[in-house]
Backbone bond lengths (Angstrom), bond angles and torsions (degrees), N, CA, C in turn:
res aa  C-N    CA-C-N  psi(-1)  N-CA   C-N-CA  omega(-1)  CA-C   N-CA-C  phi
1 M - - - 1.436 - - 1.580 101.51 -
2 G 1.344 108.98 174.69 1.527 116.71 -179.53 1.530 108.14 110.25
3 R 1.324 109.94 -157.58 1.539 119.49 174.67 1.475 110.89 -130.90
4 R 1.323 109.95 140.32 1.381 124.63 -179.70 1.627 109.79 -95.35
5 L 1.308 120.61 93.80 1.359 121.05 -175.56 1.520 115.97 -118.49
6 K 1.287 118.02 144.60 1.580 123.06 170.72 1.388 101.32 -99.65
7 V 1.338 117.63 132.45 1.595 124.96 177.85 1.537 105.39 -111.67
8 L 1.247 109.49 118.20 1.541 121.13 170.89 1.587 110.60 -99.02
9 K 1.261 117.92 126.55 1.496 118.43 -179.70 1.544 108.56 -87.03
10 V 1.348 113.86 139.59 1.474 121.72 -177.28 1.574 111.56 -118.24
11 R 1.221 126.42 131.20 1.349 124.86 172.25 1.601 109.61 -95.84
12 G 1.364 116.16 133.79 1.466 115.47 -174.84 1.631 108.75 133.66
13 K 1.228 110.30 -177.11 1.434 113.93 -175.66 1.601 119.13 -71.01
14 N 1.478 111.67 -36.90 1.458 117.65 171.85 1.463 106.74 -162.48
15 S 1.315 116.76 155.84 1.473 122.99 -172.51 1.598 107.96 -76.53
16 L 1.154 121.22 -24.18 1.520 120.07 179.21 1.531 107.25 -66.16
17 N 1.255 120.88 -35.25 1.491 122.90 178.65 1.635 108.49 -57.52
18 Y 1.291 119.42 -20.91 1.413 120.64 -170.95 1.558 111.01 -112.28
19 W 1.298 116.87 9.61 1.526 119.36 -173.78 1.393 114.76 -43.64
20 W 1.323 120.27 -40.55 1.487 130.12 -174.40 1.511 107.42 -61.98
21 K 1.324 120.81 -27.68 1.436 119.43 174.91 1.471 116.58 -74.29
22 F 1.248 118.37 -19.99 1.441 125.62 -178.41 1.645 109.79 -94.81
23 K 1.295 115.34 -27.25 1.421 112.16 -173.33 1.489 105.00 -147.83
24 N 1.446 117.14 132.86 1.421 118.86 177.46 1.623 114.45 -59.44
25 P 1.304 109.75 126.38 1.518 114.62 -179.17 1.568 117.52 -53.15
26 L 1.256 114.87 -34.01 1.505 121.33 -179.75 1.518 109.00 -69.15
27 V 1.302 119.80 -42.28 1.394 127.41 170.11 1.560 116.32 -55.95
28 V 1.381 115.14 -48.59 1.361 121.64 171.34 1.415 112.19 -56.91
29 A 1.414 121.44 -48.89 1.401 121.90 -179.41 1.473 116.90 -59.91
30 F 1.464 118.38 -36.59 1.363 127.39 176.97 1.742 108.81 -67.59
31 N 1.217 111.60 -40.04 1.529 114.93 178.97 1.458 107.68 -66.29
32 F 1.220 120.43 -41.90 1.545 132.95 -178.20 1.537 106.06 -56.46
33 I 1.263 113.36 -50.95 1.510 117.93 -175.25 1.584 109.73 -69.80
34 M 1.319 116.60 -44.73 1.398 122.65 179.69 1.659 111.39 -61.84
35 I 1.346 111.60 -48.87 1.463 115.72 174.95 1.509 112.99 -60.78
36 E 1.351 121.62 -41.56 1.364 121.14 -174.42 1.488 110.09 -69.92
37 L 1.226 117.87 -41.89 1.523 124.89 173.28 1.544 113.06 -54.25
38 S 1.273 110.34 -40.89 1.506 118.81 -175.44 1.574 108.28 -70.35
39 K 1.335 113.82 -32.63 1.560 115.81 -175.04 1.518 110.00 -59.95
40 Y 1.285 114.72 -33.96 1.613 114.59 -174.26 1.399 114.34 -117.78
41 M 1.358 115.51 14.68 1.521 124.54 174.98 1.538 106.58 -75.65
42 P 1.368 117.27 119.01 1.553 119.88 179.45 1.461 108.25 -77.59
43 S 1.302 128.21 -24.20 1.401 129.02 -177.93 1.711 108.26 -80.06
44 L 1.270 120.22 115.08 1.468 120.69 -179.79 1.430 111.63 -67.49
45 A 1.430 117.87 -33.29 1.508 121.15 171.50 1.524 114.53 -55.61
46 I 1.310 112.71 -50.80 1.555 114.62 -177.67 1.498 107.99 -74.18
47 K 1.269 120.12 -36.00 1.588 119.45 168.84 1.432 112.63 -47.60
48 R 1.354 119.23 -56.57 1.426 126.08 -179.16 1.625 107.35 -54.05
49 G 1.260 114.35 -41.13 1.518 110.82 -173.59 1.443 109.28 -77.87
50 L 1.401 122.69 -28.70 1.348 114.94 179.23 1.479 111.73 -71.21
51 L 1.416 116.43 -38.19 1.477 119.13 174.15 1.559 111.99 -60.76
52 R 1.245 118.14 -43.61 1.554 119.39 178.51 1.464 110.74 -59.97
53 A 1.379 119.90 -25.40 1.559 119.92 179.56 1.476 110.92 -68.88
54 T 1.410 118.94 -19.95 1.401 124.52 -172.54 1.602 105.38 -85.43
55 G 1.305 111.40 -14.32 1.588 115.68 -175.27 1.533 112.79 106.07
56 M 1.394 115.60 0.88 1.441 119.02 178.26 1.478 109.48 -66.07
57 E 1.375 122.83 142.62 1.355 122.19 168.58 1.451 107.91 -87.97
58 V 1.405 120.60 113.81 1.375 125.15 178.56 1.555 108.22 -127.30
59 E 1.329 113.83 112.97 1.398 119.65 -176.21 1.657 110.97 -84.05
60 D 1.295 113.01 173.41 1.425 122.42 -174.14 1.570 106.44 -59.36
61 D 1.387 113.85 147.69 1.414 130.24 169.13 1.581 108.66 62.31
62 V 1.257 118.75 26.52 1.479 122.22 174.80 1.671 101.57 -75.88
63 A 1.255 122.01 140.11 1.424 130.41 175.82 1.523 112.45 -118.88
64 I 1.285 118.11 126.03 1.445 120.37 -172.72 1.529 104.63 -124.38
65 G 1.362 117.64 123.33 1.324 122.84 176.87 1.549 117.71 -73.60
66 L 1.278 116.88 160.99 1.291 125.75 -174.58 1.557 113.72 -52.49
67 G 1.283 124.01 138.96 1.453 123.54 177.22 1.455 116.49 73.71
68 A 1.350 122.49 0.99 1.395 123.40 -177.96 1.557 110.55 -60.22
69 Q 1.325 123.48 131.39 1.365 130.32 -176.39 1.526 112.64 -106.60
70 F 1.400 118.23 124.21 1.385 121.67 176.29 1.611 112.63 -114.70
71 D 1.261 114.81 154.73 1.428 119.78 -174.30 1.523 109.95 -55.25
72 I 1.406 118.47 122.14 1.551 122.76 177.41 1.481 110.62 -73.65
73 F 1.344 115.12 -27.00 1.591 112.38 -170.18 1.568 107.33 -84.08
74 W 1.220 119.04 -43.96 1.470 122.36 -167.92 1.585 109.41 -134.31
75 P 1.404 120.77 57.77 1.377 120.50 179.99 1.653 106.67 -71.93
76 E 1.187 119.81 -19.79 1.406 114.56 175.42 1.566 120.16 -70.38
77 F 1.347 111.22 -0.77 1.474 121.71 171.81 1.580 112.27 -89.38
78 I 1.322 116.31 -4.66 1.396 121.50 -177.64 1.589 114.39 -97.75
79 T 1.206 117.43 131.23 1.471 120.78 174.48 1.578 113.37 -126.46
80 L 1.329 111.35 126.61 1.527 113.49 -179.68 1.510 102.57 -118.62
81 R 1.326 115.35 118.81 1.429 127.18 -176.50 1.468 109.44 -78.52
82 R 1.283 114.79 163.37 1.522 122.71 -176.44 1.587 114.63 -50.98
83 N 1.323 114.16 132.92 1.462 115.68 170.86 1.378 114.61 70.30
84 C 1.358 126.89 19.27 1.281 126.96 169.96 1.510 119.95 -85.77
85 I 1.336 123.69 152.90 1.524 123.48 -178.08 1.600 101.95 -119.93
86 I 1.332 107.09 131.28 1.513 116.87 174.24 1.580 100.24 -109.27
87 G 1.355 115.49 118.26 1.534 120.60 -176.10 1.520 112.36 -70.08
88 Y 1.312 117.56 158.21 1.408 128.94 169.65 1.466 117.44 -35.32
89 N 1.323 123.75 127.09 1.308 127.91 173.52 1.624 118.40 68.39
90 S 1.407 115.00 9.67 1.482 118.03 -177.94 1.519 110.35 -73.63
91 T 1.293 115.05 163.41 1.448 121.76 174.97 1.462 116.34 -131.75
92 I 1.317 117.20 135.90 1.474 125.13 -175.02 1.571 103.77 -118.67
93 L 1.350 117.32 117.90 1.498 117.15 179.96 1.514 109.08 -119.37
94 C 1.301 114.94 139.40 1.478 121.11 170.29 1.584 121.28 -107.05
95 H 1.342 108.87 2.90 1.420 118.78 -176.97 1.525 113.77 -141.63
96 E 1.388 118.96 146.60 1.415 120.69 170.84 1.598 105.41 -133.64
97 F 1.315 114.77 116.60 1.430 123.18 178.51 1.601 104.17 -86.10
98 L 1.353 115.68 118.74 1.396 117.87 -177.89 1.687 101.87 -121.92
99 I 1.385 109.00 -179.59 1.503 114.55 -177.00 1.479 115.09 -55.30
100 N 1.313 119.87 -60.96 1.439 124.98 -176.38 1.577 112.98 -99.32
101 S 1.271 122.58 -3.03 1.473 124.67 -176.05 1.430 114.96 -153.37
102 L 1.332 113.60 169.38 1.487 125.92 -179.36 1.498 102.02 -124.46
103 R 1.367 113.96 129.20 1.496 109.72 174.01 1.418 108.88 -120.54
104 L 1.370 117.41 135.12 1.447 122.81 179.65 1.518 118.94 -120.36
105 G 1.278 120.07 139.86 1.539 118.43 -177.10 1.440 108.17 -151.94
106 R 1.409 114.99 142.74 1.515 119.11 175.34 1.618 105.00 -75.41
107 V 1.445 105.10 157.54 1.434 110.42 177.95 1.430 103.40 -135.33
108 E 1.358 117.77 134.12 1.422 129.71 -175.40 1.488 108.22 -124.36
109 I 1.333 114.88 123.34 1.525 118.66 170.32 1.502 109.33 -112.17
110 G 1.412 113.55 116.05 1.363 117.52 -174.51 1.470 120.43 -66.61
111 K 1.363 114.50 174.75 1.518 125.67 -177.21 1.666 101.21 -65.18
112 D 1.326 109.06 143.78 1.498 124.45 -178.58 1.497 114.08 51.91
113 V 1.230 118.26 34.39 1.597 120.21 173.45 1.362 113.00 -86.27
114 L 1.364 121.31 148.17 1.344 125.62 174.10 1.669 105.52 -122.18
115 I 1.318 113.34 125.91 1.471 121.17 -174.92 1.662 102.64 -111.56
116 G 1.300 121.60 108.97 1.386 119.60 -173.64 1.572 112.42 -65.59
117 T 1.314 112.03 171.53 1.483 118.55 178.25 1.518 116.78 -54.35
118 N 1.329 119.30 149.74 1.477 119.23 175.82 1.538 119.86 46.11
119 T 1.385 110.44 37.59 1.383 117.45 170.78 1.439 114.77 -98.00
120 T 1.359 126.72 145.53 1.387 134.01 178.29 1.546 107.49 -111.93
121 I 1.375 114.45 134.64 1.414 122.82 -177.99 1.530 105.14 -124.14
122 L 1.366 116.37 118.57 1.351 120.22 -177.82 1.616 114.03 -84.68
123 P 1.289 115.65 167.19 1.496 122.87 -178.70 1.469 105.61 -59.18
124 G 1.366 111.11 152.94 1.493 128.78 175.85 1.383 119.52 59.24
125 V 1.465 108.80 37.24 1.646 114.98 -178.34 1.510 108.93 -114.58
126 K 1.170 118.10 143.28 1.592 127.73 170.44 1.426 107.95 -113.72
127 V 1.396 116.04 126.67 1.408 121.67 168.57 1.583 111.51 -109.60
128 G 1.380 111.44 115.42 1.425 122.24 -167.84 1.645 109.66 -62.32
129 E 1.281 107.93 162.16 1.497 119.86 178.95 1.584 108.12 -57.95
130 G 1.357 109.49 134.55 1.493 118.33 177.09 1.554 120.86 68.98
131 A 1.349 113.10 11.63 1.379 122.60 175.05 1.541 113.44 -73.25
132 V 1.397 116.74 152.75 1.394 123.46 171.39 1.496 110.19 -123.57
133 V 1.346 115.14 128.74 1.455 120.75 174.52 1.519 108.25 -113.67
134 S 1.304 112.38 120.18 1.557 118.60 -171.49 1.625 108.89 -67.65
135 A 1.248 115.82 163.02 1.398 124.87 -177.70 1.620 108.72 -55.29
136 C 1.401 115.80 154.72 1.414 118.07 170.78 1.556 118.62 55.59
137 S 1.393 116.61 36.99 1.392 124.75 -173.59 1.503 109.58 -107.84
138 L 1.307 124.91 164.36 1.350 136.27 178.28 1.593 105.84 -125.01
139 V 1.313 114.24 100.30 1.431 118.42 179.20 1.557 108.76 -92.12
140 N 1.321 111.53 107.26 1.397 125.58 -175.47 1.521 119.32 -117.79
141 T 1.415 108.56 9.93 1.551 119.73 -179.28 1.571 105.31 -155.98
142 D 1.236 113.59 159.04 1.489 115.96 174.00 1.554 115.21 -60.06
143 V 1.276 111.52 151.08 1.494 125.99 -178.80 1.383 111.83 -114.17
144 P 1.310 119.98 116.06 1.386 123.39 -176.84 1.489 114.16 -61.90
145 A 1.292 120.35 159.13 1.438 122.30 173.35 1.571 116.32 -56.18
146 R 1.296 118.12 134.61 1.424 121.74 178.10 1.565 115.22 62.36
147 A 1.291 118.89 16.64 1.469 122.76 176.22 1.428 108.76 -79.40
148 F 1.284 120.72 158.26 1.416 130.90 166.63 1.575 108.67 -123.45
149 V 1.493 105.47 113.18 1.395 114.02 -173.90 1.507 112.01 -133.01
150 G 1.412 117.17 164.32 1.501 119.12 -176.86 1.496 104.33 -176.57
151 G 1.356 109.73 170.39 1.417 122.67 178.33 1.564 112.82 103.47
152 V 1.421 107.93 -177.28 1.483 114.37 179.21 1.543 105.25 -132.56
153 P 1.391 117.76 108.77 1.517 122.36 -11.98 1.448 109.02 -74.20
154 I 1.296 113.00 176.48 1.486 120.46 -178.72 1.569 112.10 -63.03
155 R 1.338 107.87 150.10 1.412 115.86 175.19 1.562 106.75 -155.09
156 K 1.295 119.48 154.92 1.546 124.18 -177.77 1.559 109.71 -60.46
157 L 1.261 109.68 127.49 1.526 116.17 -178.14 1.425 109.95 -94.40
158 R 1.228 121.85 -37.99 1.478 127.05 174.94 1.611 113.30 -169.97
159 K 1.284 115.51 163.91 1.511 116.12 -179.31 1.451 111.14 -71.68
């Protein structure tokens, strides 16, 4: 359990000032457009196609709620397994720009997982198969398979 993160040291006032050194601005612009279009796309099939165009791994039957936000810098670090649901207005991040460093981590949402509305998932986290994350949660560590978790930060809610 925990988070699997790669830490890159940055010299300067803060790493966000140097984002363009880590990722091509044209790629980020393309990712932004595809992800923004997907946020309001009523067709789940088209939404999955737009997200796949960014390099995200989106398996069959994934359902993504309105307004869900995905990392625009490293969407290729996100995997959404078959039949998972990402709730309305949830956020999945694969990066953290800090003062003297940048942290990167892959995020995997397992098969048959339910992510509740307004949930934020931080970089380097894996949500196990069949898990449920309640609404308005902060997922800052791995979630075991078939667990029911929630809160800020998450904790086990019941067996």
